[in-house]
DSSP file (Angstrom, degrees, kcal/mol; ACC not computed):
  #  RESIDUE AA STRUCTURE BP1 BP2  ACC     N-H-->O    O-->H-N    N-H-->O    O-->H-N    TCO  KAPPA ALPHA  PHI   PSI    X-CA   Y-CA   Z-CA
    1    1 A M              0   0    0      0, 0.0     2,-0.0     0, 0.0   130,-0.0   0.000 360.0 360.0 360.0 131.1    3.5    9.7  -10.3
    2    2 A S     >  -     0   0    0      1,-0.1     4,-2.3   131,-0.1     5,-0.2  -0.315 360.0-117.6 -73.8 160.6    6.1    7.1   -9.6
    3    3 A S  H  > S+     0   0    0      1,-0.2     4,-2.3     2,-0.2     5,-0.1   0.829 116.7  57.5 -65.3 -30.4    7.2    4.5  -12.3
    4    4 A E  H  > S+     0   0    0      2,-0.2     4,-2.3     1,-0.2    -1,-0.2   0.926 107.2  46.5 -64.7 -44.6    5.9    1.8   -9.9
    5    5 A L  H  > S+     0   0    0      2,-0.2     4,-2.8     1,-0.2     5,-0.2   0.934 111.8  50.9 -62.5 -46.7    2.4    3.4   -9.8
    6    6 A L  H  X S+     0   0    0     -4,-2.3     4,-2.6     1,-0.2    -1,-0.2   0.901 110.2  50.1 -58.8 -41.8    2.4    3.8  -13.6
    7    7 A Q  H  X S+     0   0    0     -4,-2.3     4,-2.2     2,-0.2     6,-0.2   0.933 112.4  46.5 -62.6 -46.0    3.4    0.2  -14.1
    8    8 A M  H  X>S+     0   0    0     -4,-2.3     4,-2.2     2,-0.2     5,-0.9   0.924 113.9  47.7 -63.2 -44.4    0.6   -1.1  -11.7
    9    9 A V  H  <5S+     0   0    0     -4,-2.8    -1,-0.2     1,-0.2    -2,-0.2   0.922 113.2  48.4 -63.8 -43.8   -2.0    1.1  -13.3
   10   10 A N  H  <5S+     0   0    0     -4,-2.6    -1,-0.2    -5,-0.2    -2,-0.2   0.874 117.5  41.2 -64.4 -36.9   -1.0    0.0  -16.8
   11   11 A E  H  <5S-     0   0    0     -4,-2.2    -1,-0.2     2,-0.2    -2,-0.2   0.736 104.2-130.8 -83.4 -23.1   -1.0   -3.7  -15.9
   12   12 A G  T  <5S+     0   0    0     -4,-2.2   110,-2.6    -5,-0.2     2,-0.3   0.544  76.2  61.9  85.9   5.9   -4.2   -3.4  -13.8
   13   13 A Y  E   < -A  121   0A   0     -5,-0.9     2,-0.2   108,-0.3   108,-0.2  -0.982  54.5-167.7-155.4 164.8   -2.7   -5.2  -10.8
   14   14 A G  E     -A  120   0A   0    106,-2.4   106,-3.5    -2,-0.3     2,-0.3  -0.765  21.2-116.9-140.3-172.7    0.0   -5.0   -8.1
   15   15 A Y  E     +AB 119  89A   0     74,-3.5    74,-2.5    -2,-0.2     2,-0.3  -0.881  25.4 168.8-130.1 159.6    1.5   -7.4   -5.6
   16   16 A R  E     -A  118   0A   0    102,-1.7   102,-3.3    -2,-0.3     2,-0.3  -0.967  31.2-115.3-157.7 164.5    1.8   -7.6   -1.8
   17   17 A N  E >   -A  117   0A   0     -2,-0.3     3,-0.5   100,-0.2     6,-0.3  -0.801  16.2-137.1-103.2 154.2    2.9  -10.1    0.8
   18   18 A L  T 3  S+     0   0    0     98,-1.0     4,-0.5    -2,-0.3     6,-0.2   0.555  93.3  77.4 -86.9  -8.6    0.4  -11.5    3.3
   19   19 A N  T 3  S+     0   0    0     97,-0.4     2,-0.8     3,-0.2    -1,-0.2   0.802  86.3  67.6 -69.8 -26.7    2.9  -11.3    6.2
   20   20 A F  S X  S-     0   0    0     -3,-0.5     3,-0.6     1,-0.2    -1,-0.1  -0.839 128.7  -7.6 -95.7 110.0    2.2   -7.6    6.4
   21   21 A G  G >  S-     0   0    0     -2,-0.8     3,-2.2     1,-0.2    -1,-0.2   0.387 100.7-108.5  85.1  -4.6   -1.4   -7.1    7.5
   22   22 A M  G 3   -     0   0    0     -4,-0.5    -1,-0.2     1,-0.3    -3,-0.2   0.690  62.2 -73.2  55.1  21.2   -2.0  -10.8    7.2
   23   23 A G  G <  S+     0   0    0     -3,-0.6    -1,-0.3    -6,-0.3    -2,-0.1   0.680  90.6 152.6  72.2  15.2   -4.1  -10.2    4.1
   24   24 A E    <   -     0   0    0     -3,-2.2     2,-0.6    -6,-0.2    -1,-0.2  -0.340  52.2-109.1 -76.2 160.0   -6.9   -8.8    6.2
   25   25 A D        -     0   0    0    120,-0.1     2,-0.4   119,-0.1    61,-0.1  -0.821  39.2-169.5 -89.6 120.7   -9.4   -6.3    5.0
   26   26 A F  E     -E   85   0B   0     -2,-0.6    59,-2.1    59,-0.5     2,-0.1  -0.918  22.7-119.2-115.0 136.4   -8.8   -2.9    6.6
   27   27 A L  E  >  -E   84   0B   0     -2,-0.4     4,-2.1    57,-0.2     3,-0.4  -0.461  24.6-123.0 -68.5 143.9  -11.1    0.1    6.5
   28   28 A A  H  > S+     0   0    0     55,-2.7     4,-2.8    52,-0.6     5,-0.2   0.880 111.0  56.8 -57.2 -40.4   -9.5    3.1    4.9
   29   29 A S  H  > S+     0   0    0     51,-1.6     4,-2.1    54,-0.3    -1,-0.2   0.887 108.4  47.4 -61.0 -37.8  -10.1    5.3    8.0
   30   30 A A  H  > S+     0   0    0     -3,-0.4     4,-2.5    50,-0.2    -1,-0.2   0.896 112.9  48.3 -69.3 -39.8   -8.2    2.7   10.1
   31   31 A V  H  X S+     0   0    0     -4,-2.1     4,-2.9     2,-0.2     5,-0.3   0.913 112.0  48.9 -67.8 -42.5   -5.3    2.6    7.7
   32   32 A I  H  X S+     0   0    0     -4,-2.8     4,-2.2     1,-0.2     5,-0.5   0.933 114.3  45.9 -62.1 -45.4   -5.1    6.4    7.4
   33   33 A A  H  X>S+     0   0    0     -4,-2.1     4,-2.2    -5,-0.2     5,-0.8   0.900 116.5  45.1 -65.0 -41.1   -5.1    6.7   11.2
   34   34 A F  I  X>S+     0   0    0     -4,-2.5     5,-2.2     3,-0.2     4,-1.2   0.950 115.4  45.2 -69.0 -49.3   -2.5    3.9   11.7
   35   35 A E  I  <5S+     0   0    0     -4,-2.9     6,-2.9     3,-0.2    -2,-0.2   0.922 128.2  27.2 -61.0 -45.6   -0.1    5.1    8.9
   36   36 A T  I  <5S+     0   0    0     -4,-2.2     4,-0.4    -5,-0.3    -3,-0.2   0.916 128.7  37.2 -86.9 -46.1   -0.2    8.7    9.9
   37   37 A G  I  <5S+     0   0    0     -4,-2.2    -3,-0.2    -5,-0.5    -2,-0.1   0.880 130.0  23.4 -79.5 -39.6   -1.0    8.7   13.6
   38   38 A E  I  <<S+     0   0    0     -4,-1.2    -3,-0.2    -5,-0.8    -4,-0.1   0.844 130.9  36.5 -97.8 -37.6    0.9    5.6   14.9
   39   39 A L  S   <S-     0   0    0     -5,-2.2    -3,-0.2    -6,-0.2    -4,-0.1   0.557  94.5-133.1 -91.3  -7.5    3.7    5.2   12.3
   40   40 A Y        +     0   0    0     -4,-0.4     2,-0.5    -6,-0.3    -4,-0.2   0.821  45.9 166.2  57.3  32.7    4.2    8.9   11.7
   41   41 A N        -     0   0    0     -6,-2.9     3,-0.3    -7,-0.2     4,-0.3  -0.681  24.8-172.5 -82.1 124.2    4.1    8.2    8.0
   42   42 A S     >  +     0   0    0     -2,-0.5     4,-3.0     1,-0.2     5,-0.2   0.330  57.2 103.4 -99.1   7.3    3.7   11.4    6.0
   43   43 A D  H  > S+     0   0    0      1,-0.2     4,-2.4     2,-0.2    88,-0.4   0.871  79.7  50.2 -58.2 -40.8    3.3    9.6    2.6
   44   44 A I  H  > S+     0   0    0     -3,-0.3     4,-2.5     2,-0.2     5,-0.2   0.964 115.3  41.8 -64.0 -51.4   -0.5   10.1    2.5
   45   45 A Y  H  >>S+     0   0    0     -4,-0.3     4,-3.0     1,-0.2     5,-0.5   0.923 114.8  51.1 -60.6 -45.7   -0.2   13.8    3.2
   46   46 A R  H  X5S+     0   0    0     -4,-3.0     4,-1.7     1,-0.2    -1,-0.2   0.883 112.9  46.3 -62.5 -39.0    2.8   14.3    0.9
   47   47 A T  H  <5S+     0   0    0     -4,-2.4    -1,-0.2    -5,-0.2    -2,-0.2   0.926 118.6  39.9 -68.4 -44.7    1.0   12.5   -2.0
   48   48 A L  H  <5S+     0   0    0     -4,-2.5    -2,-0.2    81,-0.4    -1,-0.2   0.838 128.2  30.1 -76.7 -33.6   -2.3   14.4   -1.6
   49   49 A V  H  <5S-     0   0    0     -4,-3.0    -3,-0.2     2,-0.2    -2,-0.2   0.733  99.4-126.0 -99.5 -26.2   -0.9   17.9   -0.8
   50   50 A G  S  <<S+     0   0    0     -4,-1.7     2,-0.3    -5,-0.5    -4,-0.2   0.591  80.2  63.4  90.1  11.7    2.3   17.7   -2.8
   51   51 A K  S    S-     0   0    0     -6,-0.4    -1,-0.3    -5,-0.1    -2,-0.2  -0.980  90.1 -87.1-156.2 164.3    4.6   18.6    0.1
   52   52 A Q        -     0   0    0     -2,-0.3    -9,-0.1     1,-0.1     2,-0.0  -0.417  51.2-105.8 -69.3 149.7    5.7   17.4    3.5
   53   53 A P        -     0   0    0      0, 0.0     2,-1.3     0, 0.0    -1,-0.1  -0.288  40.3 -92.1 -68.7 165.1    3.6   18.4    6.5
   54   54 A D    >   -     0   0    0      1,-0.2     3,-1.6     2,-0.1     6,-0.2  -0.666  41.0-171.2 -77.9  94.7    4.8   21.0    8.9
   55   55 A F  T 3  S+     0   0    0     -2,-1.3    -1,-0.2     1,-0.3     5,-0.1   0.672  79.9  68.2 -67.5 -15.9    6.5   18.8   11.4
   56   56 A E  T 3  S+     0   0    0     -3,-0.1     2,-0.6     3,-0.1    -1,-0.3   0.790  82.9  84.4 -70.6 -27.1    6.9   21.7   13.8
   57   57 A N  S X  S-     0   0    0     -3,-1.6     3,-1.7     1,-0.2     4,-0.2  -0.675  74.6-151.9 -76.5 117.2    3.2   21.7   14.2
   58   58 A T  T 3  S+     0   0    0     -2,-0.6     3,-0.3     1,-0.3    -1,-0.2   0.619  93.4  54.2 -69.7 -10.5    2.5   19.2   16.9
   59   59 A R  T 3>  +     0   0    0      1,-0.2     4,-2.2     2,-0.1    -1,-0.3   0.115  69.4 115.9-106.6  20.3   -0.9   18.5   15.5
   60   60 A W  H <> S+     0   0    0     -3,-1.7     4,-2.7     1,-0.2     5,-0.2   0.864  74.6  54.1 -60.2 -35.1    0.3   17.7   11.9
   61   61 A Q  H  > S+     0   0    0     -3,-0.3     4,-2.8     2,-0.2    -1,-0.2   0.936 107.8  48.4 -65.1 -45.6   -1.0   14.1   12.2
   62   62 A D  H  > S+     0   0    0      1,-0.2     4,-2.4     2,-0.2    -1,-0.2   0.917 114.5  46.8 -60.2 -43.2   -4.5   15.1   13.2
   63   63 A E  H  X S+     0   0    0     -4,-2.2     4,-2.6     2,-0.2    -1,-0.2   0.902 112.4  49.8 -65.0 -41.1   -4.6   17.6   10.3
   64   64 A A  H  X S+     0   0    0     -4,-2.7     4,-2.6    -5,-0.2    -2,-0.2   0.899 111.6  48.5 -65.6 -40.7   -3.2   15.0    7.9
   65   65 A I  H  X S+     0   0    0     -4,-2.8     4,-2.4     2,-0.2     5,-0.2   0.937 113.4  46.8 -64.4 -46.9   -5.8   12.4    8.9
   66   66 A R  H  X S+     0   0    0     -4,-2.4     4,-2.2    -5,-0.2    -2,-0.2   0.918 113.1  49.3 -61.6 -44.5   -8.6   14.9    8.6
   67   67 A F  H  X S+     0   0    0     -4,-2.6     4,-2.6     2,-0.2    -2,-0.2   0.937 112.0  48.3 -61.0 -47.5   -7.4   16.1    5.2
   68   68 A A  H  X S+     0   0    0     -4,-2.6     4,-2.4     1,-0.2    -2,-0.2   0.901 111.7  48.7 -62.2 -42.0   -7.0   12.5    3.9
   69   69 A E  H  X S+     0   0    0     -4,-2.4     4,-2.1     2,-0.2    11,-0.3   0.886 112.7  48.1 -66.7 -37.2  -10.5   11.5    5.1
   70   70 A E  H  X S+     0   0    0     -4,-2.2     4,-2.7    -5,-0.2    -2,-0.2   0.893 110.3  53.1 -67.1 -39.6  -12.0   14.6    3.5
   71   71 A F  H  X S+     0   0    0     -4,-2.6     4,-2.4     2,-0.2     5,-0.2   0.938 109.6  47.7 -58.7 -48.7  -10.1   13.9    0.3
   72   72 A V  H  X S+     0   0    0     -4,-2.4     4,-2.4     1,-0.2     6,-0.5   0.926 113.6  47.5 -59.8 -46.8  -11.5   10.3    0.2
   73   73 A K  H  X S+     0   0    0     -4,-2.1     4,-2.4     1,-0.2    -1,-0.2   0.899 112.1  49.8 -62.1 -41.7  -15.1   11.5    0.8
   74   74 A D  H  < S+     0   0    0     -4,-2.7    -1,-0.2     1,-0.2    -2,-0.2   0.890 116.5  41.5 -64.5 -39.8  -14.8   14.3   -1.8
   75   75 A K  H  < S+     0   0    0     -4,-2.4    -2,-0.2    -5,-0.2    -1,-0.2   0.822 130.5  23.0 -78.6 -32.7  -13.4   11.8   -4.5
   76   76 A T  H  < S-     0   0    0     -4,-2.4    -3,-0.2     2,-0.2    -2,-0.2   0.666  89.7-129.3-109.8 -21.8  -15.7    8.9   -3.8
   77   77 A G  S  < S+     0   0    0     -4,-2.4    -4,-0.2    -5,-0.4    -3,-0.1   0.509  80.8  99.5  79.1   4.2  -18.8   10.4   -2.1
   78   78 A V  S    S-     0   0    0     -6,-0.5    -1,-0.3    -5,-0.1    -2,-0.2  -0.966  80.2-109.9-125.2 137.6  -18.3    7.7    0.6
   79   79 A P    >   -     0   0    0      0, 0.0     3,-2.4     0, 0.0     4,-0.3  -0.333  26.7-118.6 -66.4 150.1  -16.7    8.1    4.0
   80   80 A A  G >  S+     0   0    0    -11,-0.3   -51,-1.6     1,-0.3     3,-1.0   0.736 112.1  68.7 -59.4 -22.9  -13.3    6.5    4.5
   81   81 A S  G 3  S+     0   0    0      1,-0.2    -1,-0.3   -53,-0.2   -54,-0.1   0.558 101.9  46.2 -74.5  -6.7  -14.9    4.4    7.3
   82   82 A S  G <  S+     0   0    0     -3,-2.4    -1,-0.2     2,-0.1     2,-0.2   0.334 106.2  68.6-114.0   4.0  -17.0    2.6    4.7
   83   83 A L  S <  S-     0   0    0     -3,-1.0   -55,-2.7    -4,-0.3   -54,-0.3  -0.715  74.7-122.0-119.1 169.6  -14.1    1.9    2.2
   84   84 A Y  E     -EF  27 141B   0     57,-3.5    57,-2.6   -57,-0.3     2,-0.4  -0.791  17.2-159.6-113.1 154.7  -11.1   -0.4    2.2
   85   85 A A  E     +EF  26 140B   0    -59,-2.1   -59,-0.5    -2,-0.3     2,-0.3  -0.992  13.1 168.8-134.1 142.9   -7.4    0.5    1.8
   86   86 A F  E     - F   0 139B   0     53,-2.0    53,-2.6    -2,-0.4     2,-0.3  -0.981  29.3-126.0-153.7 144.1   -4.4   -1.7    0.9
   87   87 A W  E     - F   0 138B   0     -2,-0.3     2,-0.3    51,-0.2    51,-0.2  -0.690  30.2-179.0 -85.6 137.9   -0.8   -1.1   -0.1
   88   88 A L  E     + F   0 137B   0     49,-2.6    49,-2.9    -2,-0.3     2,-0.3  -0.941   5.3 178.9-131.2 158.2    0.4   -2.7   -3.4
   89   89 A D  B     -B   15   0A   0    -74,-2.5   -74,-3.5    -2,-0.3    45,-0.1  -0.881  38.4 -83.5-143.2 173.9    3.8   -2.7   -5.1
   90   90 A T     >  -     0   0    0     -2,-0.3     4,-2.4   -76,-0.2     5,-0.2  -0.329  46.1-106.2 -72.0 166.1    5.3   -4.1   -8.2
   91   91 A E  H  > S+     0   0    0      1,-0.2     4,-2.4     2,-0.2     5,-0.2   0.924 125.2  47.8 -60.6 -43.0    6.5   -7.7   -8.1
   92   92 A V  H  > S+     0   0    0      1,-0.2     4,-2.6     2,-0.2     5,-0.2   0.904 109.6  54.5 -63.1 -41.2   10.1   -6.5   -8.1
   93   93 A G  H  > S+     0   0    0      2,-0.2     4,-3.0     1,-0.2     5,-0.4   0.894 109.1  46.3 -61.0 -41.1    9.2   -4.0   -5.4
   94   94 A V  H  X S+     0   0    0     -4,-2.4     4,-2.4     2,-0.2    -1,-0.2   0.942 114.3  48.1 -67.3 -45.7    7.8   -6.7   -3.1
   95   95 A K  H  < S+     0   0    0     -4,-2.4     4,-0.4    -5,-0.2     6,-0.2   0.887 118.8  40.9 -61.2 -36.5   10.8   -8.9   -3.7
   96   96 A T  H  < S+     0   0    0     -4,-2.6    12,-0.5    -5,-0.2    -2,-0.2   0.925 129.2  24.2 -76.2 -46.7   13.1   -6.0   -3.1
   97   97 A N  H  < S+     0   0    0     -4,-3.0    -3,-0.2    -5,-0.2    -2,-0.2   0.721 132.7  27.6 -97.0 -24.1   11.4   -4.4   -0.1
   98   98 A Y  S  < S+     0   0    0     -4,-2.4     2,-0.4    -5,-0.4    -3,-0.2   0.050 100.6  83.5-132.4  27.4    9.4   -7.0    1.6
   99   99 A Y  S    S-     0   0    0     -4,-0.4     2,-1.7     9,-0.3    16,-0.1  -0.990  75.7-119.7-136.4 142.0   11.0  -10.3    0.8
  100  100 A D        +     0   0    0     -2,-0.4     2,-0.2    14,-0.3    -4,-0.1  -0.592  49.0 163.5 -84.1  83.3   13.9  -12.1    2.5
  101  101 A L        -     0   0    0     -2,-1.7     5,-0.1     7,-0.3    -2,-0.0  -0.604  48.9 -83.6 -98.0 161.4   16.4  -12.4   -0.3
  102  102 A D    > > -     0   0    0     -2,-0.2     3,-2.2     1,-0.2     5,-0.9  -0.458  31.3-140.9 -63.9 123.0   20.1  -13.1   -0.1
  103  103 A P  G > 5S+     0   0    0      0, 0.0     3,-1.9     0, 0.0    -1,-0.2   0.744  99.1  71.1 -60.9 -21.0   22.0   -9.9    0.7
  104  104 A K  G 3 5S+     0   0    0      1,-0.3     4,-0.1     2,-0.1    -2,-0.1   0.729  91.2  60.8 -65.4 -19.6   24.7  -11.0   -1.7
  105  105 A D  G < 5S-     0   0    0     -3,-2.2    -1,-0.3     2,-0.2     3,-0.1   0.388 126.0-102.4 -86.1   3.6   22.2  -10.3   -4.5
  106  106 A G  T < 5S+     0   0    0     -3,-1.9     2,-0.3     1,-0.3    -2,-0.1   0.549  85.9 120.4  88.2   7.2   22.1   -6.7   -3.5
  107  107 A F      < -     0   0    0     -5,-0.9    -1,-0.3    -7,-0.0    -2,-0.2  -0.796  62.3-126.8-104.1 149.2   18.7   -7.0   -1.7
  108  108 A T        -     0   0    0    -12,-0.5    -7,-0.3    -2,-0.3    -9,-0.3  -0.819  26.7-124.7 -92.8 126.4   18.2   -6.3    2.0
  109  109 A P        -     0   0    0      0, 0.0     2,-0.3     0, 0.0    -9,-0.2  -0.401  26.3-151.4 -67.8 147.6   16.6   -9.1    3.9
  110  110 A C        -     0   0    0     -2,-0.1   -12,-0.1     4,-0.0     4,-0.1  -0.799  16.3-101.8-116.6 163.3   13.5   -8.2    5.8
  111  111 A D  S    S+     0   0    0     -2,-0.3   -12,-0.0     1,-0.2     3,-0.0  -0.987 105.2  33.7-131.1 120.8   12.0   -9.6    8.9
  112  112 A P  S    S-     0   0    0      0, 0.0    -1,-0.2     0, 0.0   -93,-0.1   0.454  98.8-127.9 -81.4 151.2    9.7  -11.5    8.9
  113  113 A P        -     0   0    0      0, 0.0     2,-0.5     0, 0.0   -14,-0.1  -0.345  20.8-121.2 -64.1 146.4   10.7  -13.2    5.6
  114  114 A V        +     0   0    0      1,-0.2   -14,-0.3   -19,-0.1     3,-0.1  -0.767  36.5 167.2 -91.3 128.8    8.1  -13.3    3.0
  115  115 A S        +     0   0    0     -2,-0.5    40,-1.1     1,-0.3     2,-0.4   0.538  66.8  43.7-112.9 -13.4    7.2  -16.7    1.8
  116  116 A E  E     - C   0 154A   0     38,-0.2   -98,-1.0    36,-0.0   -97,-0.4  -0.996  58.4-173.8-138.2 135.8    4.0  -15.9    0.0
  117  117 A M  E     -AC  17 153A   0     36,-3.2    36,-3.0    -2,-0.4     2,-0.4  -0.966  12.3-152.1-124.2 140.7    3.1  -13.0   -2.4
  118  118 A V  E     -AC  16 152A   0   -102,-3.3  -102,-1.7    -2,-0.4     2,-0.5  -0.899  11.3-135.2-115.6 145.8   -0.3  -12.3   -3.8
  119  119 A K  E     -AC  15 151A   0     32,-3.1    31,-3.8    -2,-0.4    32,-1.1  -0.850  26.9-160.5 -94.6 130.2   -1.2  -10.7   -7.1
  120  120 A V  E     -AC  14 149A   0   -106,-3.5  -106,-2.4    -2,-0.5     2,-0.3  -0.954  14.3-134.3-124.1 125.4   -4.0   -8.2   -6.6
  121  121 A R  E     -A   13   0A   0     27,-3.1  -108,-0.3    -2,-0.5  -109,-0.1  -0.580  25.5-126.4 -71.7 132.5   -6.4   -6.7   -9.2
  122  122 A I        -     0   0    0   -110,-2.6    -1,-0.1    -2,-0.3     4,-0.0  -0.739  29.3-125.0 -81.0 112.5   -6.7   -3.0   -8.8
  123  123 A P    >   -     0   0    0      0, 0.0     3,-2.0     0, 0.0  -111,-0.0  -0.289  13.8-122.9 -59.6 143.0  -10.4   -2.4   -8.5
  124  124 A P  T 3  S+     0   0    0      0, 0.0    -2,-0.0     0, 0.0  -112,-0.0   0.730 110.3  56.2 -61.6 -22.5  -11.7    0.1  -11.2
  125  125 A D  T 3  S+     0   0    0      2,-0.0    15,-0.1   -49,-0.0    -3,-0.0   0.364  83.3 128.9 -89.5   7.1  -13.2    2.4   -8.4
  126  126 A S    <   -     0   0    0     -3,-2.0     2,-0.3    15,-0.1    15,-0.2  -0.264  39.6-165.0 -66.4 145.2   -9.8    2.7   -6.7
  127  127 A I  E     -G  140   0B   0     13,-2.2    13,-2.5     0, 0.0     2,-0.5  -0.925  19.7-124.8-121.2 156.0   -8.3    6.1   -5.8
  128  128 A I  E     +G  139   0B   0     -2,-0.3    11,-0.2    11,-0.2     3,-0.1  -0.867  31.2 167.3-102.7 125.9   -4.6    6.6   -4.8
  129  129 A I  E     +     0   0B   0      9,-2.6   -81,-0.4    -2,-0.5     2,-0.3   0.540  69.1  27.6-114.8  -9.4   -3.9    8.3   -1.5
  130  130 A A  E     -G  138   0B   0      8,-1.1     8,-2.6   -83,-0.1     2,-0.5  -0.951  52.0-173.6-151.5 134.2   -0.2    7.5   -1.2
  131  131 A D  E     +G  137   0B   0    -88,-0.4     6,-0.2    -2,-0.3     3,-0.1  -0.920   7.2 175.1-126.7 102.2    2.6    7.0   -3.7
  132  132 A N    >   -     0   0    0      4,-2.9     3,-3.0    -2,-0.5     5,-0.1  -0.119  35.5-134.3-100.5  34.4    5.8    6.0   -1.9
  133  133 A D  G >  S+     0   0    0      1,-0.3     3,-1.3     2,-0.2    -1,-0.3  -0.266  87.2   3.5  50.3-118.3    7.7    5.3   -5.1
  134  134 A S  G 3  S+     0   0    0      1,-0.2    -1,-0.3    -3,-0.1   -37,-0.1   0.475 127.0  69.5 -77.0   0.2    9.6    2.0   -4.6
  135  135 A G  G <  S-     0   0    0     -3,-3.0    -1,-0.2     1,-0.3    -2,-0.2   0.453 110.5 -98.5 -96.5  -1.0    7.9    1.6   -1.2
  136  136 A G    <   -     0   0    0     -3,-1.3    -4,-2.9    -4,-0.1     2,-0.4  -0.463  28.7 -89.7 115.9 174.3    4.4    1.0   -2.7
  137  137 A V  E     -FG  88 131B   0    -49,-2.9   -49,-2.6    -6,-0.2     2,-0.7  -0.989  25.8-138.1-131.1 136.1    1.1    2.7   -3.4
  138  138 A L  E     -FG  87 130B   0     -8,-2.6    -9,-2.6    -2,-0.4    -8,-1.1  -0.863  23.8-168.6-100.1 117.0   -1.8    2.9   -1.1
  139  139 A F  E     -FG  86 128B   0    -53,-2.6   -53,-2.0    -2,-0.7     2,-0.4  -0.774   9.8-156.0-104.4 147.9   -5.2    2.4   -2.8
  140  140 A V  E     +FG  85 127B   0    -13,-2.5   -13,-2.2    -2,-0.3     2,-0.3  -0.989  27.4 151.4-122.7 134.7   -8.7    3.0   -1.5
  141  141 A S  E     -F   84   0B   0    -57,-2.6   -57,-3.5    -2,-0.4  -113,-0.2  -0.978  56.8-119.0-155.5 160.3  -11.6    1.1   -2.9
  142  142 A A  S    S+     0   0    0     -2,-0.3   -57,-0.1   -59,-0.2    -1,-0.1   0.645  97.1  85.6 -73.7 -16.6  -15.1   -0.2   -2.1
  143  143 A T  S    S-     0   0    0    -59,-0.1    -2,-0.1     2,-0.0   -59,-0.1  -0.756  81.6-132.5 -89.1 124.5  -13.6   -3.6   -2.9
  144  144 A P    >>  -     0   0    0      0, 0.0     3,-1.2     0, 0.0     4,-0.9  -0.379  22.2-112.1 -71.6 156.1  -11.9   -5.3    0.1
  145  145 A L  H >> S+     0   0    0      1,-0.3     3,-1.2     2,-0.2     4,-1.1   0.878 114.7  63.2 -52.8 -42.8   -8.4   -6.8   -0.5
  146  146 A S  H 34 S+     0   0    0      1,-0.3    -1,-0.3     2,-0.2     3,-0.1   0.792 106.5  44.0 -57.7 -30.1   -9.8  -10.4    0.0
  147  147 A E  H <4 S+     0   0    0     -3,-1.2    -1,-0.3     1,-0.2    -2,-0.2   0.616 110.5  55.2 -89.4 -13.0  -12.0  -10.0   -3.1
  148  148 A A  H << S+     0   0    0     -3,-1.2   -27,-3.1    -4,-0.9     2,-0.3   0.557  77.1 112.6 -95.7 -10.1   -9.2   -8.4   -5.2
  149  149 A I  E  <  -C  120   0A   0     -4,-1.1   -29,-0.3   -29,-0.2     3,-0.1  -0.479  39.6-179.7 -69.2 127.3   -6.6  -11.1   -4.8
  150  150 A C  E     -     0   0A   0    -31,-3.8     2,-0.3     1,-0.4   -30,-0.2   0.882  59.0 -20.3 -92.1 -48.9   -6.1  -12.9   -8.1
  151  151 A S  E     -C  119   0A   0    -32,-1.1   -32,-3.1     2,-0.0    -1,-0.4  -0.987  55.5-123.9-159.7 160.1   -3.5  -15.5   -7.3
  152  152 A N  E     -C  118   0A   0     -2,-0.3    11,-1.6   -34,-0.2     2,-0.4  -0.824  17.9-166.2-109.2 150.1   -0.8  -16.5   -4.8
  153  153 A K  E     -CD 117 162A   0    -36,-3.0   -36,-3.2    -2,-0.3     2,-0.5  -0.999   8.0-152.4-133.2 137.8    2.8  -17.2   -5.4
  154  154 A R  E     -CD 116 161A   0      7,-2.5     7,-1.6    -2,-0.4     2,-0.5  -0.937  11.6-157.7-110.1 132.7    5.2  -18.9   -3.1
  155  155 A Y  E     + D   0 160A   0    -40,-1.1     2,-0.4    -2,-0.5     5,-0.2  -0.935  14.9 173.7-115.1 127.6    8.9  -18.0   -3.4
  156  156 A N  E >  S- D   0 159A   0      3,-2.3     3,-2.1    -2,-0.5   -41,-0.1  -0.954  76.1 -23.4-133.7 114.4   11.7  -20.3   -2.1
  157  157 A N  T 3  S-     0   0    0     -2,-0.4     3,-0.1     1,-0.3    -1,-0.1   0.909 126.4 -50.4  51.4  47.3   15.3  -19.3   -2.9
  158  158 A Q  T 3  S+     0   0    0      1,-0.3     2,-0.3     0, 0.0    -1,-0.3   0.370 115.1 115.9  74.9  -4.1   14.2  -17.3   -6.0
  159  159 A D  E <   -D  156   0A   0     -3,-2.1    -3,-2.3     2,-0.0     2,-0.4  -0.699  49.7-158.4 -90.4 151.1   12.1  -20.2   -7.4
  160  160 A E  E     -D  155   0A   0     -2,-0.3     2,-0.3    -5,-0.2    -5,-0.2  -0.958  14.8-179.8-130.9 150.5    8.4  -19.5   -7.6
  161  161 A E  E     -D  154   0A   0     -7,-1.6    -7,-2.5    -2,-0.4     2,-0.3  -0.994  29.1-120.1-142.1 142.0    5.3  -21.7   -7.8
  162  162 A S  E      D  153   0A   0     -2,-0.3    -9,-0.2    -9,-0.2    -2,-0.0  -0.610 360.0 360.0 -79.0 142.3    1.7  -20.8   -8.1
  163  163 A I              0   0    0    -11,-1.6   -10,-0.1    -2,-0.3    -1,-0.1   0.371 360.0 360.0-124.2 360.0   -0.4  -22.1   -5.3
């Protein structure tokens, strides 16, 4: 378990920006298929299995998607097509990885720049299907993202205000 995941679990919430995914509610099955099938992201498989997939196998993505969907169903009793998934990170993680900060501060700017960050309550029924260390954690829950958002913060030149 990454230190970022431990921090979020201990605090009961994480953060994300709304520019990525536009704050929409996405079904877990769609997120698993997108992350693994379209982005070639192996984080879900690596987290659930404990090792990288066999990239020599040209069907690794199909196997990883099937495995993740079976894992979700086994843990929750509900198919991934009936649950929601969302990535969260620590506040520092969002500012570092998903926010357009001045490179002189040691941060890499991202595109599009983040102007709004939301604080998200981690629903008690959540399971973790990907832990990407400082890149965030993918949670699956019966609660959609839109219902888990606690508050918004807008950041301008390192100043913040609640909105």
